[in-house]
C-alpha positions in Angstrom: 1.5 -23.1 -195.5 -1.1 -25.9 -194.9 -3.0 -27.8 -197.6 -6.4 -26.1 -196.8 -4.9 -22.7 -196.9 -3.4 -23.3 -200.3 -6.8 -24.6 -201.6 -8.2 -21.1 -200.9 -6.0 -19.7 -203.6 -7.5 -21.9 -206.3 -9.8 -20.2 -208.7 -11.5 -23.0 -210.6 -15.3 -23.5 -210.4 -16.5 -27.1 -210.5 -19.5 -26.0 -212.5 -18.0 -23.6 -215.1 -14.4 -24.8 -215.5 -12.7 -27.7 -217.0 -13.3 -31.4 -216.1 -9.7 -32.2 -215.3 -8.8 -28.9 -213.5 -10.8 -29.6 -210.3 -9.3 -33.1 -210.1 -5.7 -31.9 -210.6 -6.2 -29.2 -207.9 -6.7 -31.9 -205.4 -3.0 -32.7 -205.8 -1.5 -29.3 -206.9 -1.2 -28.0 -203.3 1.4 -30.6 -202.5 3.6 -29.3 -205.4 2.7 -25.7 -204.4 3.9 -26.3 -200.9 7.2 -27.7 -202.3 7.7 -24.7 -204.6 7.0 -22.2 -201.7 9.3 -24.0 -199.3 12.2 -23.9 -201.9 11.5 -20.3 -203.1 10.7 -21.5 -206.6 9.1 -18.7 -208.6 6.0 -19.4 -210.8 7.9 -19.1 -214.1 10.4 -21.8 -213.0 7.4 -24.0 -211.9 6.1 -23.6 -215.5 9.5 -24.8 -216.8 9.1 -27.9 -214.6 5.7 -28.3 -216.1 7.2 -28.3 -219.6 9.9 -30.8 -218.6 7.3 -33.1 -217.0 5.2 -32.9 -220.3 8.2 -33.8 -222.4 9.2 -36.8 -220.2 5.5 -37.9 -220.2 5.2 -37.8 -224.0 8.5 -39.6 -224.6 7.7 -42.4 -222.1 4.2 -42.9 -223.3 5.5 -43.3 -226.9 7.7 -46.2 -225.9 5.7 -49.5 -226.4 6.0 -51.1 -223.0 3.3 -51.1 -220.4 5.6 -49.9 -217.7 6.9 -46.9 -219.6 3.4 -46.0 -220.8 2.0 -46.0 -217.3 5.0 -43.9 -216.1 4.4 -41.6 -219.1 0.7 -41.2 -218.2 1.8 -40.3 -214.6 4.1 -37.6 -215.9 1.4 -36.3 -218.2 -0.9 -35.9 -215.2 1.9 -34.2 -213.2 2.3 -31.8 -216.2 -1.2 -30.4 -215.7 -1.0 -30.6 -211.9 2.0 -28.3 -212.0 0.1 -26.1 -214.5 -2.5 -25.6 -211.7 0.3 -25.2 -209.1 2.2 -22.4 -210.8 -0.9 -20.2 -210.6 -1.3 -21.0 -207.0 2.3 -20.0 -206.3 1.8 -16.7 -208.2 -1.4 -15.8 -206.2 0.1 -16.7 -202.9 3.4 -14.9 -203.4 1.9 -12.1 -205.5 4.6 -12.7 -208.0 2.9 -12.0 -211.3 5.4 -11.9 -214.2 4.8 -9.6 -217.1 5.2 -12.6 -219.4 3.5 -15.1 -217.1 0.6 -15.8 -219.4 2.8 -15.9 -222.4 5.2 -18.4 -220.8 2.2 -20.6 -219.8 0.8 -20.4 -223.4 4.3 -21.3 -224.8 4.4 -24.3 -222.4 1.2 -25.7 -224.0 2.4 -24.9 -227.5 5.5 -27.0 -226.8 3.8 -29.9 -225.0 0.6 -30.5 -227.0 2.3 -31.6 -230.3 4.6 -33.9 -228.3 1.6 -35.5 -226.6 0.0 -36.1 -230.0 3.2 -37.8 -231.3 3.3 -39.9 -228.1 -0.3 -40.9 -228.6 0.2 -41.7 -232.3 3.2 -43.9 -231.4 1.4 -45.7 -228.6 -1.6 -46.5 -230.8 0.6 -47.6 -233.7 2.6 -50.1 -231.6 -0.5 -51.4 -229.8 -1.7 -52.9 -233.1 -5.3 -52.3 -231.9 -6.4 -49.5 -234.2 -6.9 -48.6 -237.8 -3.9 -46.3 -238.1 -5.1 -44.4 -241.2 -8.1 -43.1 -239.3 -6.0 -42.6 -236.2 -3.6 -40.4 -238.2 -6.4 -38.4 -239.7 -8.0 -37.9 -236.3 -4.7 -36.8 -234.6 -3.9 -34.6 -237.5 -7.3 -32.8 -237.3 -7.1 -32.6 -233.5 -3.6 -31.0 -233.7 -4.9 -28.3 -236.2 -8.0 -27.6 -234.2 -6.1 -27.4 -231.0 -3.7 -24.9 -232.6 -6.5 -22.7 -233.8 -8.3 -22.9 -230.5 -5.2 -21.9 -228.5 -4.6 -18.9 -230.7 -8.2 -17.8 -230.3 -7.9 -18.2 -226.5 -4.7 -16.2 -226.6 -6.5 -13.4 -228.5 -9.4 -13.3 -226.0 -6.9 -13.2 -223.1 -5.2 -10.2 -224.7 -8.6 -8.6 -225.3 -9.7 -9.1 -221.7 -6.5 -7.3 -220.5 -7.5 -4.3 -222.6 -11.0 -4.1 -221.1 -11.2 -1.6 -218.1 -11.9 -3.3 -214.8 -15.2 -1.4 -214.4 -16.4 -2.6 -217.7 -15.4 -6.2 -216.9 -17.3 -6.2 -213.7 -20.4 -4.8 -215.3 -20.3 -7.4 -218.0 -20.1 -10.3 -215.5 -23.2 -12.4 -215.0 -24.3 -15.1 -212.6 -25.6 -17.8 -214.9 -28.4 -20.3 -214.0 -27.2 -23.7 -212.9 -28.5 -25.3 -216.2 -26.3 -23.0 -218.2 -23.3 -23.7 -216.0 -23.8 -27.4 -216.5 -23.9 -27.0 -220.3 -20.8 -24.8 -220.1 -19.0 -27.4 -218.0 -19.8 -30.2 -220.5 -18.8 -28.0 -223.4 -15.5 -26.9 -221.8 -14.8 -30.5 -221.0 -15.1 -31.5 -224.7 -13.1 -28.5 -226.0 -10.2 -28.2 -223.6 -7.2 -30.2 -224.8 -5.7 -31.1 -221.4 -9.0 -32.9 -220.7 -8.4 -35.0 -223.7 -4.7 -35.8 -223.1 -5.3 -36.7 -219.4 -8.3 -38.9 -220.2 -6.7 -40.6 -223.2 -4.3 -42.9 -221.3 -7.1 -44.2 -219.2 -9.1 -45.2 -222.3 -6.0 -46.5 -223.9 -5.2 -48.9 -221.0 -8.8 -50.0 -221.0 -8.4 -50.8 -224.7 -5.2 -52.8 -224.0 -6.9 -54.9 -221.4 -10.3 -55.4 -223.1 -9.5 -55.2 -226.8 -11.9 -52.3 -227.3 -11.2 -49.1 -229.3 -12.5 -46.4 -226.8 -9.4 -44.3 -227.2 -10.0 -44.0 -230.9 -13.6 -42.9 -230.3 -12.4 -40.4 -227.7 -10.3 -38.8 -230.5 -13.3 -38.7 -232.8 -15.5 -37.1 -230.2 -13.0 -34.3 -229.5 -12.5 -33.7 -233.2 -16.2 -33.5 -233.9 -17.0 -31.2 -231.0 -14.2 -28.9 -231.9 -15.3 -28.9 -235.6 -18.7 -27.8 -234.4 -17.7 -25.0 -232.0 -14.4 -23.6 -233.3 -16.2 -21.9 -236.2 -18.4 -20.2 -233.6 -15.3 -19.0 -231.8 -13.9 -17.7 -235.1 -17.1 -15.9 -235.8 -16.8 -14.1 -232.5 -13.2 -13.3 -233.3 -14.2 -11.7 -236.6 -17.0 -9.7 -235.0 -14.4 -8.4 -232.4 -11.8 -7.3 -235.0 -14.4 -5.7 -237.2 -15.6 -3.6 -234.3 -12.1 -2.7 -233.1 
């Protein structure tokens, strides 16, 4: 299958989806083509995603420039494969009963390892106030865990909504609303953070700045502001159930 044909099976909207997702989907068809050629099923592709994330986290934690660059590459490959396994599923029509659960588990495994890798890299760089870094990473880990569980709940809820009701509830939002949604998703979605972080970290190493630390603070503050809103929606849903 050709590159352009695979791109047709991508579902992300540039306006309403995540910042990193459209970027990773430029590269994901190359992995998808490999998986299709070798008859690799989507769930096995997700296993490769987990392995790539583990390798990336370990390499980024090692305090040498070469290993950290290599680690950043593997972390990016991690999310590229996350896009690719969905493409393989849609192309082959192989939707596992536990597909969503496996993908969810992959993020639960990889996210804490990324945070440990980031903590190690920042510690050995000697460029940051580690007390504030530790607090920031600690809060980010808690907020990410809460957010992922809430997202899982809404995924399960959506599976229980009849198709007709789902179609009727869909809206075409104005472009201004789509742009706001895009920005908000970009600042709430953890993979955006973990893929952007190495870039800011390497800038800090070269210029002596602390941009990576402020990236952590921004993500923590945005999540602190909006996760309570998500929890309020969750409470309303379970009360009505």
